[in-house]
C-alpha positions as CSV (number, residue, x, y, z in Angstrom):
1,M,124.8,134.5,104.7
2,A,123.4,135.0,101.2
3,K,121.0,132.1,101.8
4,Y,119.4,134.0,104.6
5,I,119.0,137.1,102.5
6,Y,117.3,135.1,99.7
7,V,114.8,133.6,102.2
8,M,114.2,137.0,103.8
9,L,113.6,138.8,100.5
10,G,111.4,136.0,99.3
11,G,109.4,136.0,102.5
12,A,108.8,139.7,102.3
13,F,107.6,139.4,98.7
14,G,105.3,136.5,99.7
15,A,103.9,138.2,102.7
16,I,103.0,141.4,100.8
17,S,101.5,139.2,98.0
18,R,99.4,137.4,100.6
19,F,98.2,140.7,102.0
20,I,97.3,142.1,98.6
21,V,95.5,139.0,97.4
22,G,93.6,138.6,100.8
23,T,92.6,142.2,100.7
24,L,91.4,142.1,97.1
25,I,89.4,138.9,97.7
26,G,87.9,140.4,100.9
27,R,86.7,143.5,99.0
28,L,85.2,141.3,96.3
29,H,83.5,138.7,98.5
30,S,82.2,139.0,102.0
31,A,80.8,135.7,103.3
32,P,81.4,133.5,106.3
33,F,83.7,131.3,104.2
34,P,87.2,132.7,104.2
35,F,87.8,132.7,100.5
36,G,90.9,134.9,100.6
37,T,92.9,132.4,102.7
38,F,91.5,129.5,100.9
39,L,92.5,130.9,97.5
40,I,96.0,131.8,98.8
41,N,96.5,128.3,100.2
42,V,95.3,126.5,97.0
43,T,97.4,128.7,94.7
44,G,100.4,128.4,97.0
45,S,100.0,124.6,96.9
46,F,99.8,124.7,93.1
47,L,103.0,126.8,92.9
48,I,104.9,124.6,95.4
49,G,103.9,121.5,93.5
50,G,105.2,123.0,90.3
51,L,108.3,124.6,91.6
52,M,109.5,121.6,93.7
53,T,108.9,119.3,90.8
54,L,111.0,121.6,88.6
55,F,113.8,121.7,91.2
56,V,113.8,118.0,91.7
57,N,113.7,117.3,87.9
58,R,116.4,119.9,87.3
59,P,119.1,119.6,89.9
60,S,121.3,121.9,87.9
61,I,119.1,124.9,89.0
62,N,120.9,126.9,91.6
63,T,119.5,126.0,95.1
64,N,119.2,129.7,95.9
65,W,116.1,129.8,93.6
66,R,114.5,127.1,95.8
67,L,115.3,129.1,98.9
68,F,114.0,132.3,97.5
69,L,110.8,131.0,95.8
70,V,109.7,128.0,97.9
71,T,111.1,128.8,101.4
72,G,110.8,132.5,101.1
73,V,108.0,133.6,98.7
74,L,105.7,130.6,99.3
75,G,106.5,130.4,103.0
76,G,105.5,134.0,103.3
77,Y,102.5,133.7,100.9
78,T,100.7,130.6,102.2
79,T,98.7,131.0,105.4
80,F,98.4,127.8,107.2
81,S,98.3,129.5,110.6
82,S,95.5,131.8,109.4
83,F,93.7,128.7,108.1
84,E,93.9,127.1,111.5
85,W,92.7,130.2,113.3
86,E,89.8,130.8,110.9
87,T,88.7,127.1,111.3
88,L,88.8,127.4,115.1
89,F,87.0,130.8,115.0
90,A,84.2,129.3,112.9
91,L,83.9,126.3,115.3
92,R,83.8,128.6,118.4
93,G,81.2,130.8,116.6
94,G,78.9,127.9,116.1
95,A,79.5,127.6,112.4
96,G,80.6,124.0,112.5
97,A,79.4,123.3,108.9
98,I,81.5,126.2,107.5
99,A,84.5,125.1,109.6
100,I,84.3,121.5,108.3
101,L,83.7,122.6,104.7
102,Y,86.6,124.9,104.9
103,L,88.8,122.2,106.4
104,V,88.0,119.6,103.9
105,L,88.0,121.8,100.9
106,S,91.3,123.5,101.9
107,V,93.1,120.2,102.3
108,A,91.6,118.5,99.2
109,M,92.1,121.5,97.0
110,G,95.5,122.2,98.4
111,L,96.5,118.7,97.6
112,A,94.9,119.0,94.1
113,G,96.8,122.2,93.6
114,A,100.1,120.6,94.5
115,W,99.4,117.7,92.2
116,A,98.3,120.0,89.3
117,G,101.4,122.1,89.7
118,A,103.6,119.1,89.6
119,M,101.8,117.6,86.5
120,L,101.9,120.9,84.7
121,C,105.6,121.3,85.4
122,N,106.3,117.7,84.3
123,H,104.4,118.5,81.1
124,F,106.4,121.6,80.2
125,W,109.7,120.5,81.8
126,P,110.0,116.7,81.9
127,N,112.8,115.0,83.6
128,S,116.1,115.7,82.1
């Protein structure tokens, strides 16, 4: 039962973090490109790359941390469903170039974020 609570609490923290970051970016930048969701997905990819590398390299870390941080917090923080909707919305609205740019940059930068997080984690906490 405790595992469900870790995921639930992490998910709540991640979701409110997503809302706060998205709201702040929306206030700072209004443009057709959805920078808030983009930033959330890239930073989430970076964090998941680092955390999962840490958890794989350090199997002694309690698995509840992975449930809380990765499944819960990052699961609530990242916004893949929002990303899909915003891409579709741009396509339907005739903004095909924005949709394609958003799609390509989100996937490329998300992958780069995951890689950078993994490399940074390996640098500070190499395999034990």
